[in-house]
C-alpha positions in Angstrom: 37.6 -11.1 3.4 35.5 -12.8 0.7 32.0 -14.3 0.7 30.4 -16.8 -1.7 27.0 -15.6 -3.0 24.6 -16.5 -5.8 25.2 -14.4 -8.9 22.5 -13.2 -11.4 23.9 -11.9 -14.7 21.8 -9.0 -16.0 21.8 -6.9 -19.1 21.8 -3.8 -16.9 23.5 -2.2 -13.9 22.1 -2.2 -10.5 23.0 0.6 -8.0 22.6 0.6 -4.1 19.1 1.8 -3.3 17.4 0.9 -6.4 14.5 -1.5 -6.7 14.9 -4.6 -8.9 11.7 -6.6 -9.7 12.3 -9.9 -11.7 10.1 -12.6 -13.1 11.9 -15.9 -12.9 10.9 -18.9 -15.0 14.1 -20.8 -15.7 14.8 -23.8 -13.6 18.2 -22.7 -12.4 16.7 -19.4 -11.1 13.7 -21.2 -9.5 16.4 -23.2 -7.7 18.3 -20.1 -6.8 15.3 -18.6 -5.0 14.4 -21.8 -3.4 17.9 -22.1 -2.1 17.8 -18.5 -0.8 14.7 -19.1 1.1 16.6 -21.8 3.1 19.3 -19.4 4.1 19.1 -16.7 7.1 18.1 -13.2 6.4 19.3 -11.0 4.8 18.8 -13.2 1.8 19.9 -12.1 -1.7 22.1 -12.5 -4.6 24.8 -10.6 -6.6 23.5 -8.7 -9.7 26.3 -8.5 -12.3 26.1 -6.7 -15.5 26.9 -8.7 -18.6 29.7 -6.7 -20.5 29.8 -9.1 -23.5 27.4 -11.9 -24.7 24.0 -12.5 -23.5 22.1 -14.5 -20.9 20.5 -17.3 -22.7 21.1 -21.0 -21.5 23.2 -22.0 -18.6 26.4 -22.2 -20.6 26.0 -19.0 -22.5 29.3 -17.4 -23.5 29.6 -14.0 -21.8 31.9 -11.7 -19.8 30.7 -10.2 -16.6 31.6 -7.0 -15.0 34.2 -7.0 -12.2 32.0 -4.9 -9.9 28.4 -5.7 -9.1 25.7 -4.9 -6.4 24.2 -7.2 -3.8 20.4 -7.3 -4.2 18.5 -8.1 -1.0 15.3 -10.0 -1.3 12.2 -8.1 0.0 9.4 -9.9 -1.5 8.9 -13.4 -2.9 5.8 -14.8 -4.6 5.7 -18.4 -5.9 3.1 -19.3 -8.6 1.4 -22.6 -8.9 3.6 -23.7 -11.8 6.9 -22.9 -10.0 7.6 -19.5 -11.5 8.6 -16.7 -9.0 8.0 -12.9 -8.9 10.6 -11.3 -6.6 11.4 -7.8 -5.6 14.9 -7.0 -4.4 16.8 -3.9 -3.5 20.5 -3.1 -4.2 22.4 -2.7 -1.1 26.2 -3.1 -1.3 28.9 -3.1 -4.1 31.2 -6.0 -4.4 34.2 -6.9 -6.5 33.8 -10.3 -8.1 36.9 -12.3 -7.4 36.2 -15.7 -8.6 33.3 -17.5 -10.5 31.9 -21.0 -9.4 29.8 -23.0 -11.7 29.4 -26.0 -9.5 25.5 -25.3 -9.2 23.0 -24.9 -11.9 23.2 -21.3 -11.3 26.4 -19.1 -11.1 28.0 -18.4 -7.8 31.0 -16.2 -7.0 33.6 -15.3 -4.5 33.0 -11.6 -3.8 34.7 -8.9 -1.8 32.3 -6.0 -0.5 33.5 -2.6 -1.3 33.4 0.4 1.1 31.1 3.4 0.6 33.2 6.5 1.3 32.3 10.1 0.6 35.8 10.8 -0.5 37.7 14.1 -0.2 35.2 17.2 0.0 32.1 16.0 -2.0 30.0 19.1 -1.1 31.0 21.5 -3.7 30.7 19.1 -6.6 27.5 17.7 -5.1 26.0 21.2 -5.3 27.1 21.6 -9.0 25.6 18.2 -9.9 22.3 19.1 -8.2 22.0 22.2 -10.4 23.0 20.3 -13.5 20.7 17.6 -12.8 17.8 20.0 -12.3 18.7 21.4 -15.9 18.7 18.0 -17.3 15.3 17.2 -15.9 13.9 20.5 -17.3 15.4 19.7 -20.7 14.0 16.2 -20.7 10.5 17.5 -19.8 10.9 20.0 -22.4 11.4 17.1 -24.9 8.4 15.3 -23.6 10.3 12.9 -21.4 11.3 12.4 -17.9 9.2 12.4 -14.7 6.4 14.8 -14.1 7.0 15.0 -10.5 10.0 16.4 -8.7 12.8 14.0 -7.5 13.7 14.4 -3.9 17.5 14.5 -3.8 19.1 13.1 -0.6 21.7 15.2 1.2 24.1 12.3 1.8 26.7 12.4 -1.1 26.9 8.6 -1.4 23.1 8.2 -1.8 23.0 11.3 -4.1 25.6 9.8 -6.4 23.6 6.6 -6.8 20.4 8.3 -7.3 21.9 10.5 -10.2 23.7 7.4 -11.6 20.5 5.5 -11.8 18.5 8.5 -13.2 20.8 9.3 -16.0 19.9 7.8 -19.4 23.3 6.3 -20.3 24.6 3.1 -22.0 25.6 0.2 -19.8 29.3 0.9 -20.1 29.0 4.4 -18.7 26.6 3.2 -15.9 29.0 0.4 -15.0 31.8 3.1 -14.9 29.8 5.0 -12.2 29.2 2.0 -10.1 32.9 1.1 -10.1 34.0 4.7 -8.9 36.0 4.3 -5.6 33.9 7.0 -3.7 31.1 9.3 -4.0 33.2 12.3 -4.8 34.7 10.6 -7.8 31.3 9.4 -8.9 29.8 12.9 -8.5 32.6 14.4 -10.6 32.0 11.8 -13.4 28.3 12.6 -13.2 29.1 16.2 -13.4 31.0 15.8 -16.8 28.2 13.5 -18.1 25.5 15.9 -17.2 27.4 18.8 -19.1 27.5 16.5 -22.0 23.9 15.5 -21.9 22.7 18.9 -21.3 24.5 20.2 -24.3 23.0 17.3 -26.4 19.6 18.1 -25.2 19.9 21.8 -25.8 21.0 21.1 -29.4 18.4 18.3 -30.1 15.4 19.1 -27.9 13.4 16.3 -29.4 16.0 13.7 -28.7 14.2 10.4 -27.6 14.9 10.0 -23.9 14.0 6.3 -23.6 13.2 4.8 -20.4 13.6 7.2 -17.5 13.9 6.4 -13.7 10.8 4.7 -12.6 12.2 3.2 -9.4 12.8 -0.3 -10.9 14.5 -2.4 -13.6 12.9 -4.7 -16.0 13.6 -8.5 -15.8 16.7 -9.5 -17.9 
């Protein structure tokens, strides 16, 4: 069963459970928020990664990823000049079936995807927890990463998304993790990535880590 939702193309990947703050000033996105405020709760839009191209202008040439994440609105602040500051939280993944450009902002027909643990994720989850601990240690040793400990959830689905959002990866690898069919497959992919990243950090301890997990994404 499909559903039509507003879409927000982004230059990053949103995962379930992650906070997404955005500052909206373009007219089409002001209209998007105004329209959402007229709909029943839960209100939100589909965050979709831009695989090719960029988000400049309503008719910008771009290719969107086939899987995105629904972002549920939690806070909306309207400024006197019509700009909005919003805070949304990723909830459910969806597959984008069809795009609709009949409105100033993009809409799409989407099919929501199930969240399954898949097989027996416990052994791989245990290994990923250990590898992730080593990853954080090496980041801190390189002068990056969070100073405080990260509380890892026991649930394998939530764990897989937290790890996915925390790893410093390019957009294609992040998207691949989002598209994994279940938590066990995602955790196995994260295990392989963590083995690779730990080797890189061990060999290059001063490797710039870039932006680490801070609980949010920057506006596109």
